[in-house]
N, C-alpha and C positions, 0 to 999 in steps of 0.2 A: 504493499499499500504505500503510495507517495503522499508527501505532505509539503506544504510551503513552509519556508523557514521564517520565523519572526525577526526581522531584519534589526529591530531595535534591540532585541535581547542578544543577538550575535555581536552587535556593536558594544554592548556593555559589558560583555564578558570579560573578566579580569584575568582569568587563568589562560595560559596560552598552551600551544600544542606542538611538540616536536621532539626530536632526538637529541641526544648530546655526544659528544666526542671531546676526548682531551688529547691535543698533540701539541706540546710546547716545544718551540724551536729554539735552539742555541746555536748560533753560527760557528762560534769557535769553542773548542773543548778545553776546559780549564781543569785543574786539579779538583778532585772530589772535595765538596764543602761539608760542613758538619750536617749530620741527619736532621731532616725536618723535624720540627717541634709536633708532638702529638696533638698539642693544643691547637696548632694552626689548621687542623683539618676540622671543618664544621661537621655537626652531627648529620645535617641534611644538605643537599645540593639545591640551591635556589635555582628557579627557572631562568633560563637564558635561551638565546637564539644566536647562532653563528652559522655563517656560510662556508661551505666547503670549498676545495680547490677546483671542483667543477661547477661552481656558482649555482648551488643548490642550498636552500636554507634548512637547518635542522633546529628544532626547539625541544628543549628536554621534556617538558610536560605533555608533548604530543603523544609519546609512547608510554601513556598512563597504563596500559595493561601489559607491559612487557614484564617478564619475571625478573630480569635483571639487565642493567646497562653497564657495560665495561668501558672505561675511558682510561687512556693512556697519555702522559704527558710526553711529547715527541720534539726533537730538534734536528734540523737537517745536518746529515754528516756525522752525528753523534754515535760512537760505537755502542753505548749502552742503548740509544734510541732504536738502532738497528737491531741489536739483539733482543730488545723486549718486543719490538714489532714482529720478529719472526715467532716468538712464542705466543704473542696475540693471535697471529693467523693460525697457529695450531689449535688454540682454544676456540677460535671462530668455527674451525672445522669441526672440532669436537662437540660443540653445543649448536651447531646451525640448525637442527631439527627441534630445538627445545625454545625457540623464541628469544634467546640472549643476543643482545645487540652489542656491536663493538665499534668503538670510534676512537679518534686521536685528536689532540688539540695541540695547535702550534700557536705559541703566544710570542714569538720572536721574528721569525723570518717573514719575507714577503709572501704573497700567495703565488706568484709565479714561480718562485724558487721552490717553495713547498710542494707545488704541482710537479715540478721537475723531479723532486726526491721521490714522490709518490710513484711516479711513473717508472723511475730507474729501479726502485726497490720493489716495484710491483704490489703495492699495499693493496689489499682485498677489502680493506675498511675505508671509510670516509675520514679525510683529515679536515678537522674544522679549524678555520682561522680566527685566533682570538688576537686580532690586530691592536686592539686597545688594551689588552691584558686584563681587562675586567673579570673576566671568567676565571682566569687563572688566579687572580687575587683572591676572589670568592672561594674558590675550591681549596686554597692553601697550597698550590703547586710550588715546590722549591727546586726541583731538579728534574732532569730527563729521565724517563723509564718509570715514572711513578704509576702505579694502577690505582684507579677507583672502581670500586663496584657499587653501583647505585640501585636501590630497589624501590621502584615506582609505587608499588602496592603498598608499601609502608611509609607513604609520604616522601618518597625520594630520599630515603635514609641512605647515607654513606655506610653501607653495611661492611665494607672492607677498604682499607688502604694499605698499600704496600707494595711488594714486587710481583712480578709476573709468575714467579716459581711457585708461589704459594695460593695465586689466585683461584686456581682450579677448586682447592679445598672450600673456599667460601663460596664458589657458585655452586657446587654439589651441596652444601648445606642449605642454601637459599632455596634451589629447586626441590630439596626434600623437606622444606618448611622447618628447618632446625635453625637455631641461632649460630652463627660463625663463631667458632672457638677462639680464633685469635684475630679480632677486627682490625688491629693496628699492628703492622709489622714494619720495623725500622728499614728505611730505605738508605743504603749507604753508597752505592755505585751511582755514577752519572754525573754530568757537569751540572752545576748550579745555573739556574735561570734567574736573571736579575728582574725585579719588578719594582721599579722606583716608585710607583703608586703607593705600594704596600708599605715600602721602608719610610714613606713620609706620612703613614696613617694618622700620626699623632697631630699633624697640621691640618687634617680635614675639618676638625672641629672649629677651625678658625675661618673656614671659608665663609665669606660674607654674604648673607642672604640679600642684603639691601644692595650691594655693589655688584655682586657676581651672579647669584642665582635669580634673582627677581628679573634682571633684564634678559636672561635666557627664557625664562617663562613667558614673559612679555612678548619676545620676539617669535617665540617658536609654538607656544600653546594657546595664548589668549585669543586668537582670531577665532577659534572654536569654542574655548572655554570662557565665555563670558555671557552675561544675562542675554536670553534669547537666542544664544549660539547653538550650533547643532550638537556640541557636546552635552552631557548630563549634569554637569556642575560648572560653576564659574570660578575660576582661579582668580579671585578678587581680592585676596588678603593672605597674610602670612598664616593666619589661623586656619583657613581653608587648605591651604597647601601642606601645611603640617599634618592635619588630620587625614589627608590623602597620601601621605608619604609612602607607606608599604605599597599601596597600588601603583603609585607613580614608579617607584623601584623595579617592580616587577614588569609594567608596561614597557619601560624604557630597555631594560635588560632583555626582554624578549621581542624587541624591536616592533612592537605594535604602535608605540607612540615615539616621536611625532608620525603621523601616518604619511610617511614618504618612504618609498620602497625601491627605489632605483639603486642598481649597485654603483657605489661611488667610483669604482675603477672603470665603468664603462659610460663614456659621454659626459657631457655638461649640460645641464638644463637650467632655463631662465626660473622656472618655479620651484627650485630646490628648497625644500623647507626641512631638510634633515638636519639634525644636530651636526656641529663639526665635531671632530675628535676631541678638542679641548672642552667644548660645551658638554659633551657627553661625560666626560671624565669628572668634570667639575660638579655637575648635576648628581651623577652616582655617588661619588665620594661625600657629597654633602647629605645626600639621603641616608646613606649607610652610617654617618657619623651622628644620625638622629635628627636632622633637619634643624640645627641649632639657629635661634633667631639673631643673635649678636645685636650690634647696634646700628643705627642708621634708620631712615625713614622707609616706611613700607610703600614703595612706589607701586605696586599692584593695587593697593587700596587707593592711592592717590589717583591713580590713571583709570581706575575701573570705569566702564562704560558699557552701554548696550549694544548689541549687534545691530548694525545698520540694516535697514530695509534692503539695500542694494550694496555692491561691493565699494568699500571706501576708495579703492584705486580708481573706480570708474565714475562714482557719482551716480546721480539720478539718470536713468535711461532717456533717451531722446523720445522714445515710445514704448508704451507698455501694452501688451496683448494679455487679456484675461481669458483663459479658456473656460468651457462650461464646466461646472461643478459635477463630480461624479461620486456617488455612494458606493464604497467598497464594502461588501459583506464580510461578517466575521470569519468565514471559512468558505472552502470551496475553491474552484479554478475560474479566474476571470479571464474572459476572451479579451484580446487587445482592443482597446477603445480607439476609435478612429474619429479625431475631432478636425472639423475644417472651420476656417474662419475667413471672412473676406480679407483681401490683401489690404492692409491699413496704410500702405505707402503710396504716396502720389508720384507716380513716374518711377523709371528705373532708379534703383537704389542700391548703395554699396555700404555693406556693414563693416565696422571696425572691432566690434565686440558683441557678444551675446551672453546674458546672464538669465538662467532660469531658476526660478524661485518655487519649489514645491509648496503645495498648501498642506500637504500631510506626509513628511518624509518617509514615516514608517511603512506606507504602502505602496510608494511609488517606486517601481523597479527601474523604469527607464522611460526616456522620452527620446523619440527620433522624429524628424520633420523633413518637409521638402516643400518647394514652391511648386504649385499645380497649375498649369496654364490653363486659360479658358479654352473650351473645346472649339475648334475652328478658329481660333484667333490667329492672326498674323504672327509669324515666329518672331520672338523677342530679339532684340539686337544684343543682349547680354544673356549668357547661360544662366539656368536656374540650378539649383541645388539645395543642400541643407540650410535650414533657417533655425538651427540650434538643436542641441541634444543634451540630454541629462542622464547621469547614472549616480548611484550613491556616493557621496563625498566629493562629487565633482566641483570644479572651481569654473569661474566664467571663462569662455572661450574668447581669446583675444587674438586678432589676425594679426600676422606679421606685419612689420612696418613696410610701407610701399604697397602692400596688397589689400584687397577688400573681398568680402563675400558678397556675390551678386544675388539681388532680388529683383527680376524682371517686373515691370508693372503690370497691374491686372491679375486675374487668376485668383487663386485661393492660397492660403497658408495651411498645410496639412500636417497633423501631428498624431503620431501612434503612441498611445499611452499604454504601458504595461503595468498592471496593478497586482500586488500580491496580498493575499490575506494573511493576518497575524493572529487570529482568535479574537480579535475585538473590531467591531464595526467602525468605519472612519470615513470622512468625507474629504476629498481632495479638490482643490481649485488652483491649479498651477498657473503661474504668471510668467511671461517672457519679457525681459527688458532688452531693448534693441538700441545699439550705439551707432550712429551713422556717420559716414564720412561727409564732409561738407563739400568735397570736390572728388571727382572720379580719381581712383588710384592708378598706379602705372601696371600692376599686375593683378591677376585673377587667381584667388585662392580656390583651389581644387580639392576634392576629397574622394578617397577610394577606400575600399575595405578588402583585406586579405583574410579568406575564410576557408574552413574545411568543413562542407557540409556532409562529407562522408565519415564524419568521425565516428568511432565506435569504442567506448571505454568498457572493459570487461568488469564485471561485477567483482567487487573486493579488491581490485587492483589499486595499489597505493600510488605507483608512479607510471602512468601511462602517458606516452607521448603521441603527439600528433603535429604534422607539419603542413604548411601551406605557403604558397608563394604567388606573387605577380612580377610579370617581366615588363619593364618600362620600355616603351618603343622610342623614347628620345630622352635627351637630357632633362633633369628636373632637379628642383630644389626643395628638400623636405622641411616643412615648417613643424609639424606636430606628429607625435608618435603616442597612439592610444590603445591600449590592449583591454579586451573585454571578455569575460566568460561568466560562468555561473558559479554555483556553490562548490563545484568540485575543482575549479582551477586553483592549482598550486603555484606553478612558476610560469615565467613567459619570457622569451627573448626575441629580438628582431635583429637580423644581420643582412647585409648586402653581399651578394656574390657578383661581382663583375663579369662581363662577357669573357674575359681572360681567365675566368677561374679564381680570382684573388678575393678573399673573403674579409670582411670587417664587421665586427659586432657594433650595433647602434644603440642598443637598449637592452639591459637585464634587469628583471625583477626576480631575485632569488626566492621571493615569498610574495605571491598575490594575495591581495585582501579585497574580496567583493565589497566590502562596505566602504572602501577608499579608492574609487576608480577616478582617474585623473588624466589629463593631457600632459605629455612631456614634451616641452618645446625646446629644442636644442638653442644654445646661446647664440649660434651661428646657424642659418640654414645649411642642411647638409646636401652637397651636390652629389647626385648619382647620375651616372653616364648611362647613355643607350645601351641597351641590352643587359642592364643590371636587374637581377632578381632580387626582390626584398622577400626574405624568408622569415616567416613567424613560426616559432617553435612554442608550443604549449604542453606542459606536463599537468596532468589531472590526477585527482586523489579520489579514487571511489571506495575508499576503505572505511572500516568502522572507527579508525582513529580520527578521522575527519569529522569533528563534532557538527560542523554545518551540513553534512552530507544528507540530502533528503532521503536517500534510500540506497545503501550500499549493496543490497541484494540483487540489483537489477544491472543488466547491461545497458549502458546509456547511449543514446544516439541524439543527433542533432534535434533540436526543438526550441520553440519559443518560450515555453514556460520555465520558470526557474528550477523546477524539479528535474527537468531536461538539461541540455547542455549546448553551449556554444563555442566555437572556436573562431574568434573575431579580432581583427586588428585594423583599425582605421589609421590611415596617413593623411594629413594635409600637406598640400606641396602646390608649387606652380611649375609650369613647363618653362624651361629655359628661355625659349625664344617666343612665348606667348606674351602678349600684352593686350590691353583693352581694345587697342587698334588693330590686333591681329590675332583674332579668336581661333584657337586650334581645337575645336571639337572632334576633329578627324583622330588627334591623338588620344582623346578619351575613348573612342570607339576601339582603336587598336590595342589600347591597354586592356580593355574588357575581353578581348581574344584570348587572352592567358587566364582568364578567371577559372575556367573548368578544369584545364590541365593543372593549374597551380593548386586547385583544391584536391585534387586526387593523387598527384605524382609525390607521394611522401619522400623518395630519395632525390628528387630534383634532377633526374636524369633525362628529362624531356619526353618521357614516355610513361604511360600507365599500365602497370601489369595487372594481371587478373586479381592477384591478392590485395591489391590496392583498392579495389572496389569493395568498400565496406559500407556499413551503416545504411543511410538512406539511398546510397549509390549501389548497393548489392544487386539490385535487379538487372543491372547492366550486364552482369556476368553471362547471363543466358544469350546475349547478343555478341559476346566478345569475339568470337572466331569469325563472324560476318563483318564486324567493324575492323577487324584486323587485316586490311586488304592486302598489305604487303608481307604478311605472315611472319614478321620478325618478333612475334611474342609481346608486343607493346603497342599501345595506341598513342600516336603523337597528335599534336594539336589539330592538324588537318583531318585526321580520321575521326577524332571526336566531334568536330564541327560537322563533317559529312554525314556522321550518324545521328545528328542532332542529340548528343549527350548533353544533359545539363540537370540541374537539381530538379527543375520543374518536370521534365520529361521521366526521370527516374522515379519521382514521386507518383506520378500517374501509373507507372509500371508496377509500383511496389504490391499492389493489393493482388496482382496475378503472380508475382514472383514466388516460387517454391524454393526460397533461398533463406537460410538462417543470417539474420542481421547481425 
């Protein structure tokens, strides 16, 4: 039985979900230091999230049902690290069928260096990068080769800390439901790892709330955490922050807050709201020190304000469209609501920004839109397109400098509204604020979507990958990168592959969060050359560990409702040689020629093999031999077009197809 997720409850969840790993890196090997103090090892492992060397996020509390999680501190090139890693690999093989998980944490080396070490040493377990050293500090790591055995079912207790040689005894005891006989074993071998933040722990109580912490909160948190804001409480005084300190500590360490998820190693974006490394360490160390008040004014209280009706950066819109209200029932599935309003603009109009204000955020899943011309009307001089979109956590859409979003005169503005039920009836009346250019721009903002409508996510699978692409028929500049999936989306990346085969990563979200979907606008538009494929890769989590999963017991295919799934990646761009005086609609048509093959060709080899026809496209298999006119075992773009292979045609065939989706 499927069900809709209460988005508000998901948003407010304070516990996070994922795995752990402990690999601590020390680039140089020094003489063995004194054994770590037993007192330095906490009773329990606090929740955290780290990204591994393959750019995939792992959160400790995600594996709440695992019998044990084994963590190892690792350093590149360290003799003890390599010996302990070999022992860890044997343990991993020994316990692979019993659900025990194995990880390493590297708290010293760069990610590229740690990835190279992992490849050379053929590590069979993920290496998590503790780049800020905050996880190593909390765990009490002091040298390479330390082993931690964490038991999630006892509140993430550190049931064992010591050497790999003694670890199997502790794991056996845990699996047998018995206490560990020797939970703390002295670790003597291995190079020491320096943790400057821990060495200066006494100074953390002196961190100034007034001068250091409040400015961070004001800059990174208050936009949502203010009266009338999207967040559940306002950070408008020291007293509020102090009362929320444990929640804040967990939310920041698990990387759920601030809600900005782009990998800092990949690209630079205008709307980067992440904490800097120094801000992160300052805030965590202050929270760990008990959030001391200290002296100085309470600037959060002095500067407290209400959330504005419209974005402060944009001000009041030039024109506001209020959509019809809609009553969302407490339960059940709501069909998409298609709302149309008369075009409110007098004449052809160019937009510089669009802000959408939901009437009831808890039930509004998304808004998409377009300009719909009058039937039989003379073709417009400027192209039509989207007139605004919204997903949870979205910010205003600001068009790149020099460009504008076109809205032809006349016709209608059409809005597709997706509502979800939450167990409580609600009424939504969404408004759209339009900000117009006073003079026509030089360039036309275009949009397209990379999607895989043939996706199929097996039931229970925790890390299922889907790939899709579009091939650009001419040079273009990318303005905006925007990924979208439903509740099973785990991580996503976008890369470009030039015609000569050279690849470059453009965006990576090691952990996607449905509740915070946003545009990622490069600081400088990204030039892509003719023949470049933009390849989107999504990883989905259809397991029981995914607490937002509507139903892990079913195979999931493409669908519009949130209990189904989407593989969707929008890009905003302009054609390099297109201006408002030289409109190139022909390039848009050529771009769309790669949509079907890009959705199906998972390995991007320019051909669709029969096993790539899955999900809603499985019905095409029965026609495969007829479509493959050159008999090479794959369908190229021309063969797909000649056979009228598309999402629509496959859907029509689906009812008659005797094929397992």
